N, C-alpha and C positions, 0 to 999 in steps of 0.2 A: 504493498498502501504507498502507494506515494502523500506525499501530504500540500500541498503550493506551499505558495511563496507570502499568498496574501495570510496564510491560516494560522503561520509558523510564524510570521511576525505579529497577530493579531496576542497567539500563544504567548505569545513570550515578552511582550506590554501589560497581556495581562499576571504574567508573572513577576514583573519590575513594578507595577505600581500591587500589587497586595505585598510585596515585598515590606512595601517603601512607609502601605499602611500597619501591617502588621508587627517589620522590626524595626522602624523607626517608626511609632508610634503615633504617625501622618492620621488628622485627624481626615484630612483630605484627599487628596490623589483623582486630578484632571485629566488628562488628553486630550491636544487637538491637532489636527493630521492636515500636517502645511504641503501646502499646492505650491505650480506655475500658476500663469494664464492659462496656459491649455485644460488647467484640470484635473494634471497630470503629479500625485500626488509624490513627498520631496523628501517627504519626515514626518515625523512623529511627535509634539512637543510632552513635555510629562512636568506636570506643577503637581504641585507635590508643598502641601506646609498644614505646619503642626500651628500653623496663630486661627482665635474663634474667626477673627477676622477673610480669609482666609476663604471660606467655606461659602460663605456667600449671603448669611444669615446674617 
């Protein structure tokens, strides 16, 4: 069974967010997909914070 690059990337990002929340105690871990003018994905930004102001509430 082969895993697509998108699925592998999604699983890696989910694991990374989980580790930020569980291991470092981050209250919030959000992702933002960055793309170019054509909508082609070029990067993923991960924002993590343990401060209540960063959670948007």
